C-alpha positions in Angstrom: 93.3 268.5 4.7 94.2 264.3 4.3 90.7 263.9 3.1 91.8 266.4 0.0 95.5 264.4 -0.6 93.4 261.3 -0.4 91.1 262.4 -3.2 93.6 263.4 -5.2 96.1 260.7 -4.8 93.1 258.4 -5.8 92.2 260.4 -8.7 95.5 260.2 -9.7 96.5 256.9 -9.5 93.3 256.0 -11.6 94.3 258.0 -14.1 97.7 256.4 -14.4 95.7 253.0 -14.5 93.7 254.2 -17.3 97.0 255.4 -19.5 98.6 252.3 -18.5 95.5 250.0 -19.9 95.4 252.3 -23.3 99.1 251.5 -23.7 98.8 248.1 -23.6 95.5 247.9 -25.8 97.4 250.1 -28.5 100.3 247.4 -27.7 98.2 244.5 -28.6 96.5 246.0 -31.5 99.8 247.1 -33.1 100.8 243.4 -32.4 97.9 241.5 -34.1 96.3 241.1 -31.2 92.9 241.5 -30.1 91.8 244.6 -27.1 90.6 243.7 -24.0 87.3 242.5 -24.2 87.3 242.1 -27.8 86.7 238.2 -27.8 82.9 237.8 -28.6 82.7 235.5 -26.0 83.7 237.6 -23.2 81.2 240.7 -24.4 78.1 241.0 -22.4 74.6 240.9 -24.1 74.4 245.0 -23.8 76.1 244.8 -27.4 73.5 244.5 -30.3 73.5 241.5 -32.8 76.0 242.0 -35.9 77.6 240.1 -38.4 80.7 239.9 -36.6 78.8 238.6 -33.6 76.6 235.9 -35.5 80.1 234.6 -37.3 82.5 235.1 -34.6 84.0 231.6 -34.9 84.3 231.7 -38.4 87.2 233.0 -40.9 86.5 235.8 -43.1 86.1 233.8 -46.2 83.4 231.6 -44.4 81.8 235.1 -43.3 81.5 236.0 -46.9 79.7 232.6 -48.1 77.4 233.1 -45.0 76.6 236.6 -46.6 75.8 235.5 -49.8 74.1 233.0 -48.6 71.6 235.5 -46.6 71.8 237.8 -49.3 70.4 234.8 -51.8 67.9 233.5 -49.6 66.2 237.1 -49.0 66.4 237.9 -52.5 65.0 234.4 -53.2 62.3 235.4 -51.1 61.6 238.5 -52.3 61.5 237.4 -55.8 59.1 234.7 -54.8 56.7 237.3 -53.1 56.6 239.6 -56.3 55.9 236.7 -58.3 53.2 235.7 -55.7 51.5 239.0 -56.2 51.6 238.8 -60.0 50.0 235.6 -60.1 47.3 236.6 -57.4 46.5 239.7 -60.0 44.7 236.8 -61.9 43.2 234.4 -59.6 39.5 233.8 -58.3 40.1 232.3 -55.1 36.3 231.0 -55.4 37.3 228.8 -58.4 40.8 227.7 -57.3 40.9 223.9 -57.5 43.9 221.5 -57.9 44.2 219.8 -61.2 44.3 216.1 -61.1 47.8 215.0 -62.2 49.4 218.4 -62.0 52.6 218.7 -59.7 52.0 221.0 -56.4 53.3 224.8 -56.7 53.4 227.4 -54.3 51.4 229.4 -56.7 48.7 227.4 -57.6 46.5 226.5 -56.2 46.3 229.8 -54.4 44.1 229.6 -51.0 44.4 232.5 -48.1 45.8 230.2 -45.8 48.7 229.4 -48.1 49.1 233.5 -49.3 49.5 234.4 -45.7 51.6 231.5 -44.7 55.0 232.4 -43.5 58.2 232.7 -46.4 60.0 229.8 -45.2 56.9 227.6 -45.0 55.3 228.4 -48.4 58.6 228.6 -50.4 60.3 226.3 -48.9 59.3 223.7 -46.4 55.6 222.8 -48.2 57.3 222.4 -51.5 60.0 220.1 -50.1 56.5 217.9 -48.3 54.6 218.1 -51.3 57.6 217.0 -53.8 58.7 214.2 -51.5 55.2 212.8 -51.6 54.8 213.1 -55.2 58.2 211.2 -55.8 58.0 208.5 -53.1 54.2 208.2 -53.5 54.4 208.3 -49.5 50.8 208.2 -49.2 50.0 205.7 -51.0 53.0 203.1 -50.4 52.5 204.0 -46.7 49.1 203.9 -46.5 48.6 202.3 -42.9 51.0 205.7 -42.0 48.1 208.3 -41.2 49.0 212.2 -40.5 48.3 211.6 -36.7 51.1 209.5 -36.7 53.3 212.3 -38.7 52.0 214.6 -36.0 52.9 212.6 -33.1 56.3 212.1 -34.3 57.5 215.9 -34.9 55.8 216.3 -31.8 58.9 213.8 -30.3 61.3 215.5 -31.9 60.5 218.9 -30.8 61.8 217.2 -27.5 64.7 216.2 -29.0 65.7 219.4 -30.6 65.0 221.1 -27.3 67.6 218.5 -25.5 70.0 219.5 -28.0 69.3 223.4 -27.4 70.1 222.9 -24.1 74.1 222.4 -24.4 77.1 224.7 -24.1 78.5 223.8 -27.7 77.5 226.1 -30.3 77.5 222.4 -32.5 75.2 220.8 -30.9 72.3 223.9 -30.4 72.9 224.3 -34.4 72.1 220.5 -34.7 68.8 221.4 -32.4 67.9 223.8 -34.8 68.3 221.4 -37.7 66.3 218.8 -35.4 63.4 221.2 -35.0 63.5 222.4 -38.9 63.0 218.5 -39.6 59.9 218.8 -37.0 58.6 221.7 -39.4 59.1 219.5 -42.6 57.2 216.7 -40.6 54.3 219.2 -39.5 54.1 220.2 -43.5 54.4 216.8 -44.5 51.1 215.1 -42.3 49.1 218.1 -44.6 50.6 216.8 -47.8 49.8 213.0 -47.0 46.1 214.4 -45.9 45.5 216.2 -49.0 46.7 213.6 -51.1 44.2 211.4 -49.6 41.3 213.6 -49.1 38.6 214.9 -51.9 39.7 218.5 -50.9 43.0 219.3 -52.3 43.1 222.9 -51.3 45.8 224.5 -48.6 43.1 225.3 -46.2 42.4 224.2 -42.3 39.1 221.8 -41.3 38.2 223.3 -38.0 35.4 220.4 -38.0 38.0 217.6 -38.0 39.7 216.0 -35.0 42.9 216.1 -37.1 43.1 219.9 -37.3 42.9 220.2 -33.4 45.6 217.5 -33.0 47.7 218.9 -35.3 47.1 222.4 -33.7 47.8 221.1 -30.0 50.9 219.7 -31.3 52.4 222.5 -32.8 51.6 224.3 -29.5 53.5 221.4 -27.4 56.5 222.1 -30.2 56.8 225.7 -29.9 56.6 225.6 -25.9 59.5 222.5 -25.8 61.6 225.3 -28.2 61.1 228.2 -25.3 61.7 226.1 -22.2 65.0 224.7 -24.1 66.1 228.2 -24.2 65.2 228.9 -20.8 66.9 226.7 -19.3 70.0 227.3 -21.8 70.0 230.7 -20.2 69.5 229.4 -16.9 72.5 227.0 -16.8 74.5 227.1 -19.4 75.1 230.4 -20.5 73.4 233.3 -18.2 73.3 236.4 -19.5 75.2 239.2 -18.1 74.1 243.1 -17.7 76.4 246.2 -17.3 76.0 248.1 -13.8 76.9 251.5 -12.9 80.2 253.0 -13.6 83.3 252.5 -10.7 84.3 255.4 -9.0 87.6 256.1 -11.3 85.3 255.7 -14.8 84.6 260.2 -14.0 87.7 262.2 -15.5 87.3 265.0 -12.9 85.6 266.2 -10.3 82.7 267.8 -12.4 82.0 264.1 -13.6 83.1 264.3 -17.3 82.7 260.6 -18.2 84.9 259.0 -20.5 83.9 258.4 -24.0 86.7 256.0 -25.1 85.0 252.7 -26.2 87.7 250.3 -25.5 87.7 251.5 -21.9 84.3 250.9 -21.1 85.1 247.2 -20.7 87.9 248.2 -17.9 85.8 250.8 -15.8 82.5 249.0 -15.9 81.0 246.0 -14.3 78.7 243.5 -14.8 76.2 240.8 -13.0 73.9 238.3 -13.9 70.4 238.7 -14.5 68.0 236.7 -12.2 66.1 233.6 -13.2 62.8 235.6 -13.0 63.5 238.3 -15.4 65.3 235.2 -18.1 61.9 233.5 -17.8 59.8 236.8 -18.1 61.8 237.6 -21.7 61.1 233.8 -22.7 57.7 234.0 -21.8 57.0 237.3 -23.5 58.3 235.4 -27.0 56.5 232.7 -26.5 53.5 234.9 -25.5 53.8 237.0 -28.7 54.2 233.4 -30.6 50.4 232.6 -29.0 48.8 235.4 -29.9 50.2 236.2 -33.1 49.3 232.3 -34.1 45.6 232.4 -32.6 45.0 236.2 -34.2 46.7 234.8 -37.5 44.0 232.0 -37.3 40.8 234.3 -36.8 42.3 236.9 -39.6 43.0 234.5 -41.7 39.4 233.0 -41.4 37.9 235.9 -41.7 39.3 237.0 -45.0 38.6 233.3 -46.0 34.6 234.0 -45.6 35.2 237.4 -47.8 37.1 236.0 -50.7 36.5 232.3 -50.9 33.1 232.4 -50.4 30.9 232.8 -53.7 29.0 235.9 -54.1 25.8 236.6 -54.5 25.4 238.2 -57.8 28.4 239.0 -60.8 28.3 242.7 -59.5 29.3 241.6 -56.1 31.5 239.1 -57.4 33.5 241.8 -59.7 33.7 244.0 -56.5 34.8 240.8 -54.3 37.8 240.5 -57.1 38.6 244.1 -56.7 39.3 243.6 -53.2 41.2 240.7 -53.6 43.3 242.2 -56.1 43.9 245.0 -54.4 47.6 246.5 -52.9 46.0 246.9 -49.1 45.1 243.5 -49.2 48.4 242.0 -50.1 50.4 244.7 -48.0 48.4 243.0 -44.7 48.6 239.5 -45.8 52.1 240.1 -46.5 52.9 241.7 -43.1 50.8 238.4 -41.2 53.4 236.7 -43.2 56.4 238.1 -41.5 54.8 238.3 -38.2 53.0 234.8 -38.0 53.5 232.6 -35.0 56.0 230.1 -37.6 58.0 232.9 -38.6 58.3 234.7 -35.2 59.7 230.5 -34.6 62.0 230.6 -37.7 63.2 233.5 -36.2 64.3 232.3 -33.0 65.8 229.3 -34.4 68.0 231.7 -36.7 69.1 233.5 -33.6 69.6 230.7 -31.7 71.9 229.3 -35.1 73.7 232.9 -34.9 74.6 232.3 -30.8 72.6 235.6 -30.3 69.7 234.2 -28.1 69.4 237.1 -25.1 70.2 240.0 -27.6 67.4 238.7 -30.0 65.4 238.3 -26.9 66.1 241.7 -25.5 65.2 243.8 -29.0 62.2 242.0 -29.6 60.5 241.8 -26.2 57.9 245.1 -26.2 58.5 245.9 -30.1 57.4 242.6 -31.1 53.7 243.5 -28.9 53.7 246.9 -30.6 54.4 246.0 -34.1 52.0 243.2 -33.7 49.1 245.0 -31.9 49.4 247.7 -34.9 49.1 244.7 -37.3 46.2 243.7 -35.6 44.8 247.2 -35.2 45.1 247.5 -39.4 43.8 243.6 -39.8 40.5 244.3 -37.8 39.8 247.7 -39.5 40.5 246.5 -43.1 38.2 243.3 -42.5 35.8 245.6 -41.3 35.9 247.8 -44.0 36.1 245.0 -47.1 32.7 243.4 -45.0 31.0 247.1 -44.9 31.8 247.4 -48.3 30.4 244.4 -49.8 27.3 244.5 -48.1 26.5 248.0 -49.0 27.2 247.3 -52.9 25.3 244.0 -52.0 22.0 245.6 -50.9 22.1 248.3 -53.5 22.5 245.5 -56.5 19.6 244.2 -54.6 17.5 246.9 -54.7 18.5 247.9 -58.3 17.7 244.3 -59.3 14.3 244.7 -57.6 13.2 247.6 -59.1 
């Protein structure tokens, strides 16, 4: 009997407590104040990324400016991609060469590597580095500065950027993002200086030269420094929290009907911090995703390079090669790689840092990123195999016809 009265007492007590909480929330809202838990700085990382959480410290006018900027950038990328597709329809990559004295363009001369580059690098960073070199004549005036010296400089900047990212101040973290983008600019500048001094001006990789391996190693070190900066930030400065099971008073009655009012979830649930091992695992997964995407991208790029930038043995095969190059399926695969290339994944992470949504982003892409990348790898290998088989069969049939 005592147990029954005790249960009824506690159940009614917590009902009254919830009622008082709802009344306080209503009064706060009528007075123009934020309700408990509505402050973005107090929210736990369970909530998805929204415009409100990304721009929590901005005024309404500033949020509108940020939204306008995002729409402008996305529109610019889409327009440039449409222009790239239109330009590609009238191009033969085998004969694409830079005209002496012509300023650099994101559309001429085209190469497989340039087309498969991520949009930010293709349309913003690389043009800036090429224009900087053209206007300042950096490669000629500072002839004693080698591309490898520029590479070592941007490696140093990657560690400086990581140091700023490991900060409690969002302003310092955003400064770290800016420094890392300067590092990316220098990464593009060393290639611009190399092409300005080399006989071959085409935008492509040269695996036979030591500079390629120095640049690749430096890019890897830069990515590792960025991920360790994020890891230490999540470990030491802003450990993420997770929502655990509801407390006993979250049941509305003995039948176990749970409360559905979202405003009460902050009051009826508890949180606890993720372990360092789990945080490391999520950061490691995204770093691994960047590494796999970069390695497979490079391999896929060279496969397409052999198919479309190698002179055909006969005019008929050259015609078929051109048809395959101008097909929508080829551009679709290349465009997908532009979105998932290693540098693109780094830019996504930098954007998450800029929006102060690092943990939410890591939680969202932890396994989904591998699934999408795996699908793209499968279709890429299938497409490359189909193209090689198609051109090989047509080449053999052309040779037999010519011999007869």
